[in-house]
N, C-alpha and C positions, 0 to 999 in steps of 0.2 A: 371626459369622454362619454359620448352618446351610447346607448345602448346598441346601436347599429352603427358600426363602421364600415360605409361604403368604400372606401379607400382599400381597406384590407379584404372586403368581402365577409364581413362579420355580422351574423352567421351567413353561411354555414362554416366558416373557419374555425372550427372549435381548438384546436391546437394553438392557433394565434391568439385565440381570445384568453388562453390560460394565462398568459404574460401578462394580462391586464389586471391581476389580483388585487395590486394597490389601490383601484379604483372600486373595489368591493363588488366586482362583476366578473362572471365566468359564463359564457354560454357555450352550451353542450348540446349537440345534435343528438334527438333522441326519437327521430320520425319512426323507427322501427319497420321500416319497409313502406310506409304509408306514401301513396302518390303525390298528396299535397304535402306542403312544407309551410307551416304557419306560425305564429308567435306562440301557440301552445306547445310546440316542440322544443321549445328553450327553457333551460333550467337555470334559474339565477342563483348562484351562490353568495352568500354575504359574508363580509368579515374573513375569518380564517378558514371556514368550509372548505376553499377551494385548496387550501394545502392539505386537508385530510384525503380528498379526493384524489390528488396526485402528489403524494409525499414526495416520490423519487426525482421530482423536478426540483425540489429544493435541497434534498439530503443525499441524492445518488442512488438509495436503495431502500428497501424496508428489511434487510438483512442485518448481519453484523456490522458491517462498515456503517450502515446508514444508521442505526442505533447508536454506534459511539459518535457518530457526527455530531448529534445531539449534544453531547458534552463538548465537543471542539468548539461549537459555536458559543455556548456560554463562557467557557473558558478564553476563548479569542477577546471576547468583550472584557474580561477582568484583565487582560494581558494589554489591550488597549489603554486602560488607566495606567498601566506600568510605563508604556511607550511615552505615554503624554507626560510622565513624570510624577504621577499623584499617588501611585502605590508601589508597595514593596513587597508584599506578600500575596500569595494565592494558595487556598487549601481547598483540595478535591476531596471529597468522602463518599465512598460506597457504604451505603447503610444496609442493615439487615434486612429490612424490609423490600429492597430491590430498589430504592430510590437513590439518586445522587445529588449531591448539593455542592457548589461552587461559591467560595467566600473570597472577597479581595477587600484590601484596606483602603481602597481609592476613595473617591469623593461621595460616592452612593447615588444611585439613580435619581435625577431631579424628582420631587414630590408636589410641587407647586401646582395649582389649578391652572388649567388651560381654559380660558373663556371661550375661545373659537371651538374647542372641541366638547365642551361641557364636562370634563372630566381631569382628574388629575395626570400630570405628566407621568407618572409611573405607569397607571394603566393605559394610557395612549401608547407607550413604548413597548409594554409587554402583549398587548393585544392587537396592534395594528401594523400591517407590513408597511415597510419604507417609512417607518418613524423611528428618528434616533437623532442624536447629535452628531452625526458625521456626514450631513451633507451641506452644512453652511461653511465648513471649511476652518472654523475656530475652536470648537470644542475639541476636535482631534486633527491636529496637523496630519499623524499618521495612523493608520488604522488597518487591522486585518480583516474586520467585519464590515466592509464599506457597503455590502449591499443593503443593510438597514432591515433583514428580516431574520436574523438569527435567533433573537429571543423569542419573538412572536411566532416562529415557525417551531420551535420546542416546546412552546406553550400549546399550539394547536395539536401536536401530536402527543401530548402527554395526558395522561389518566387524570393526574393531579399535578398542578403547578403552584407553587408558593414562593414569594419573595418578602424578604425583610431588609428593609434599608435603614441603615444607622446614619443618620444625618441632623446637624443642628441640634444635637443632644437628645433626641426622640427615636424611637424605633416605629417605623412605619411598615405595616404588614397589608398584603394583598394575597387573595387566593383566586384560582382558575379551576375549571373542570373542561378538559379538551377545547380550551380556547375561550370559554365561556366565563365571565367573572362571577364567581360565587360568593366572594367575601370582598367586599368593595375596600377601598383603602382605608385604614384606620391607625389610630396612634396606641401602640399597645405598651409601651413603656418609656422609659428613660434610659439614655446610653451615653457613656463617654467616649466611646470609639465611633469610628465611621468606616463606611464601607456598604457592600451589598453582597447579601446570601440569596442565592436561587437555589430551589430544591423543587426537582421534579420526579415523576413517576411515568415511565414511557407507557404509552397505550398499547395493551396485548391485542386489541383489535388491528393495530396498525402494522405491529412488527412481528418478524416471524420468531424472535426472540427477544426476550426483555432482561436477558441476564448479560451484565457487564462483566468484562474481561479485565482483571486488574494488570495483566501484563500488557494489554494493549493500551491501557491508560498510562503505565509506567513509561514506554517508549517515547510518547508525545509530550508528556510533561517534564522528562529530563531534557528533551530536546529543547522545549522552551526555556528551560533554566540556563542551558548552553549559550542560547541566542540572545538572551537578556542578562548580561552579565551582573552579578550581586543580587538578582531577585531570589526570594526565597518560595520554592513551591513545594507544598506538601501533600503527599497522597496518603489518607487514612482509609484502611480497609477493613469494615468492621466485619466481614464476613470470612476474613482469614481465619485459618486455623492456628496457625503459629504465630506467636507474639511478636517475632522478629519481622514477620510480612505484614504487620498491622499498620505499620507507619514508616514512610519513605519520605525522606528529605533531601530536596535537590537544590544545591546553590553553588556556583561556579563563579569564582571573582575573575578568573581568567577569558571567560567567555568562549569564542570560537575557537581560541588557541587549545583550551582543554578539551573542546568537542573534537578536534582532529586528533589530539592525544588518544581520545577515548576512542575513537574510532580506528587507530592504528595500535592499538595495545597489543594484537596477536602478531604484528608484523614487526620486521627488521627495518627501522628507518635509514635511508640513505641521505637524506638533508635534514637540517634543522626545520621547525615550524616556521614558515614566514606568515606574519599576522600583521594586518595593517587596517586602519579605518580613516576613510577620507570622505569629506562632504564637499560635494560639487552642485551649487546652487541649493536648491530643496531636498536633494536626494543623497540619503547617507549610505555609503558603501562599505561593507565590512568583508573582507576576505582573509581566510586562513588556509594554509596549503602546506604539504609535505608529501616527499616522494619516499616510497618505500620499495622493499624486493619483490613485491607482487607483481602480476601481470595484468590485473585488471585496473581501470580507472573508476574512482568513484567520485563523483560530483555531486554534490547536493546543492541545490538552489532553494531559497527562500525569499519572498517578497512580504513585508511587514509581518514577519514571524510566519507565514502561511508557507508550509512545504509544497513546492512546485514539482510534484512527481514526474511532470514531463518536460520539465525544464523551461525554457523560454529566453528572452532577450538577455537576461542577465548572465545565463550560463553559456549562450551564444558570445557574447562579448568577452567573457573570462577565457573561452577558447580561442578567440581570435588573438587576443593580447599574448597568451601564452606562446602561439606559433611564432608571432611576430617577433618579440622579444627574445627568444630563445635562439631563433634562426638569427637575428641581428648580432647578439652577442658572440655566438659561434663563429660567425662570417668575421666579424671585428678582430678576433683572437687567432682567427684560422686555425680552429680547432675540428673541423671536419675535413677530412682528408679525401682525395680522389672524386669520385662521381658518386658518393654516397648523398641521398636524398632523404632528409629528415622530415618527416611530416608531423601533423599536429597529434595523430594519434600515436606516434612513436615517443613524441614529447610526453605525453599523457600516460604512458604506461607506468603504472604503478602510483600514479598520483591520487592522494587523497585531498579533496578541497571542499570548502564551503564559502558559497557567495551569498551574503545576505544583504539585502538592500530594503532601505524603509523609504517611502515616496509617499506624495501627497495624494495622486489619484492612479492607484494601480489598476490594471485593465486584466483582468481575469477571464480564462475561459471557461464558464459555466460557474454555478454556485459553489461547486466543491473546489473550485481554483486549482486546477491541474498544471496550468501554465501561465505564464507571465507574458503578456502581449504587447508592454509599452515600448514602440519603436526607440524612442530616446534613450532608453536605459541601456541598449548595447553599446552605444558611443560612450556613454558615461562609464561604463564598468571597464571597457577596452582603454579609456583614457587614464583611470585611477590606476589599475593593476599594471598597464604599460610604465607608467611614471615610476609606481613604488617598486616593481621587480628590477626594471633597469638600475634603479639607485641600489637595490640591494646586491643584485649580481656584481655590480662595479666595486661595491663595498667588501664583498666576498667571494673573490675570484675563485677560492678552493671548492667553495659550493657551486660555483657556475662551470667549473669543469666537471664535477661530479654528474651534474645535471645533463650537461653534452653528451659526456661520454655513455650516461645511461640511455640517451636518445638514439645515440648512433648504435649502439649494441641492439637496441630494439629495431631499428631498422634494418641491421643486417640479418637478424632473426625473421624479420618479417619477409625479406627477399628469400631466405633459406625455406621458410614454411612454404612461400609461394610454389618454389622449385618443386619441393618435397611433395607437395599436393598434387603437382601435375604428373609427377613420376609415381606416386602411389596409386593414382587414379587409373593410369595405363596398366600398372602391375596388378590392380585388383579388378581390372574390366569395369571401372566406374565412369570411365569417359563416355560410356554408352547411357548413363544416368542412373539406373538403379542397381542395387546390391543383389547379387544371384539368390541370397538367402531369403529375400523377401517374397512373400506369397500375396501378391497384391489383389485388389478387388477390382471389379469390371466398371463400376460406376466412374466416370471422370470428372463429376461435379464435386470440387473439394468441399463443400458446404454439407454433403451427404455422407462423406467419407470419414472412417475411423482407421487409425492404426494402433494395433495393439503391440507393445514391445514386451515380448514374453521371455521369461527367465528359462533357458535350457531347450534342448531339443525334445525332451520328454513332453513339457508342457505344450510345445509347439503342435504336436501331432493332434492331441484333442481339440486344441484352439482351433486347427484348420478344418477339424471335422464339423465342429459344432458352429463356426462363424456363418454370417450372412455373407456369401461369396460376392455379392452385388456391391456391398458397402463396407466390408470390414477385411482389413488386410493384417496380416500376421507377420511381425518380425523377430524371428529368436534371437537372442544374445548369448553367449557362452561365456558363464562364470562372471566375474566381478569386472566391470570396465574399469578403465584408468580412473584414478583420482585425480581430476584435473584441477583441483585445487592447489596441486603441488606442481604441476606441469605446464611447460612454456608451450607456445604455440605448435612447434616442430613436433613434440611427443605427443600432442593431442592428435594432430594428423596422422601418426604413425601409428595409433591404435586402431585395430582392425574393427570392433565393435562400435568405436565411437564413430568412424569413417560411414559404418553401414547406416547408422541412425541419421547422420548428416544427409548422406545421399537420399535415402528413403523419405525424409521430410522435404526436402526439396529447396529449402529457403536460404541455404549458406548459413554461416553462423558468424559470431562476433560483429565486428565492423561490416562484413560484407553480407549481412542478414537482409533479405528482402522479403517482406511479407507477403507480398502478390503472389510469390511463387510457392506457398504453403498448400501440399497436395492433399492435406486432410486436417479437417476443422476439429477432431477430436483425437488426441494423442494419448494414450492410456497406458501406464505403466502397469504390469500385471506379472506380480512376483510371488512366490511362496510365501504362506503366512507363517514364517519362522526366522530365526536369527540371521541366515544367510540371505533371504529374502529382502528382510529388512534392510541389510546391508547394501545389497544391489539397487534397491529402492533408493537410499541415501546417496548412493554413487550417482545413478541417474538424475536425481533431483539436482545435486551440486552441478552437473553438467548443464542442466537447462538453466538453472539460475545463473550461471557464469557466462554461457555462451548463446544462448537463446531466450533471454527474459522475456522478450516480446509475446512468446508463446504463453507465459505466467499472465502477463500484464493483461492479454485478450482474452483470457479464460479458455484457453485451447488444452491445457496439460490436466489431465486426469489420473488419479490412482484407483484401480479396482480394487473393491472389497471383496476377498474371495471367503469363502466359508471355512470353518475350521472344523465343524463337525456336521455329520448327517444323521438324523435321528428318525427311527422308524418304529411304529408300533404295530406289531402282526404284520398285514398285508396293507396297511394304509399307505398313503401318499407321504414320502420322505419330506422332513422339514429341515432345513439349513440354518445353522446359527453361526455366529461369526465371533463369540468370545467364550470362556469357560463359565463366566457368570450367566450368559444368556442359555447355555447347556443345562446347567443346575436347575435355572428357573424352568425351562422348558420340560425337563425331563420330570421335575416334580408335578407340573401341571398335567402331563400325560398320563402319570401314575402308572402302576404296574411294572410290567416288563418292557422296557425300552430298548431296542436294539441302538448302540451308538458306534459309529465308525469316525474316527479322527483322521483328516488328510493330512498326509505328511508334506504333501506337494501336489500342485496342479497337475502334474503327470498321472497321478493316481485316480483322477476323476475321468468318466467317460464322455464322450463329446457331448451328450445330451445333458449331463449334469452341469458341465462346464457352459453350455449355452443358457440353460435355465438360470443359474447363479451368477454368471459373471458377464456373458456376451449379449443376451438378450435385453434391449431396451425397456422391453414392458416389466422386467423381473430383476434386472441387475441393479446394484448399487455402485455408484462411481462417485469418488470424493474429488471435487475441482481443486486444484492447487491454487492458491492466490496468496499474495504478500501484503498482510496487514500492516506490519511494521518492519520497513526495509533493514533499518539498522540492527533490530534484533535477530531477523534472518542471518544478515550477514556475521552478526555475533556468533551465532550457533554454528554456522558453518565454518567460522575460523577455527571456534574450539574444537569441533568433531573432526575436521578434515583438513586442518593445516599442519604445520612442520612441527611446531610446539607440542611436546608432550605435557608440560606442566597445566596449560590451561585446559586440556582433554581430560587429564586426572582430576583436576578440580571440578570441572563439570560432572564427571561420574561420580564423584564423591557427594556432590551438591544433590544429585537427583537420584541416587540408588535408593534412599529410603522412601523415595516418592513411588517407586516401582509396584505394581499391583498384580500384575501376570507376568513371569519370566519363563520364556520357553527356551529349555536347556536339551 
């Protein structure tokens, strides 16, 4: 590629040029308002410098998700050795100095000299974008890290980066700092084992935080062990205080069937687990599924071990096959009576399913690989599941009848819920659009509007008085809303507080959710800082997680952080603190006589105080709700909000000793 791409207008097309980093070139406009535009205004970034300039383009963000994405890039490379049949073990270690190491027992990164590059292959792979063994098609037939930028990007964004390769009876070591080679490859000893050990220290100049969370790593590593039956993945946490937390080993011989069993452990099963593996040409398709007594569908899609959180063609194929096969089975056996119409949503109610495909050339959307785009995969998955499920149902008619009866019951409930929704709308005056208790804002542009869901009328008073009337709306809710984790759609719609929330937000919910109708781009949960407030907050989060997850996925749901204490020394300006620890520290810092007021609820604050601490964007603190580990969230929701008492009791027993502040 030349330094000036006339076809794409480079420069000045800086963003377009950023995609040419593999050619060691980034053109950036920095004219600073000058009338002339010359070659002096072009900044050329060599090697991995462009990654450091725009890290989010490669790892999604520079926050916690991006930080952990570094680990996934290295782990994905180790797992590629597993998928290729050359490795059986992966060890991830969180070291006390804040670094992370990933070790596998695969073939080891090549270390031979590359004459055309003038460097060892190890150095080329770790310091050059788009260099690796996944482009020729033979070293890795299937791979999760097909972009060829994983290890080099991690190198570029690390304060230090080291690799030790055990290969051909020797240990080969190389070291880098911020992508630059500081320790050329050398042989440091002999070895009887094989494999690669990568260790890196994330760069604090790049990331908002450099502290890894063991819980985030646990979820993904467990998931990889499920997806690769028989592999042993070990997580060592040198930072853990308890010995039992220092070492976790994940190994599952049953693969996806054990994964589904794990996902369904807090639910009552209606059918056995259906699990099969099928190879069609170069594509390997593995699916496991089970129907439970729950009301939500849970379908996880994976492509070459990568979780596609936004689905893709493999998930579309699975849904299409389910709808077709079950309807054909019911029709052939005359299991659905009258005018009942069973839809795909009805069939998938209570379904827990995993579809994992391995293919040569996966097409992901973006470096973070949120969605699979290969069009041919839809037909392959639909064919594989269609054949396997048809055979299974023919051989297990009892299961087939249960499945159809379950879907028919869901269809009847759906129709009843639709009728109830219309009736309840009319009864409550919701047909006009908005709930009567909503104090709306005057601004009509949703991007500028905020909705505060406030606990109780006592808090609604000062909230209305302290709000910005143009952009902030207040919706008070009375008491604890319905626990939707235990309720069907009909009960959800009959709950007055839930109806008010749905109407105010404007998007609908569940399968009818329409993001384009969102009336507020910030939805803020504002409850008291006590036990009841925490319970209400949990119930609201459960509702949004189950029926409006798109709000969480798009970063629209927040929690207001309310002060617990007001401190004032003499006639000085009040200081607001949020925890007991902060109160003790601040009181000590102020010294002498300090007037301390503890807020028992939002209703005790006057409008000015609530505005300053909770409503004013210039001084408030909002916590954005996000989902780092989907299965971990589902696990906690199941435990805390589900029907089973035993899992909830175990959860309380497990975490009771870790509670530091208990408000009773």
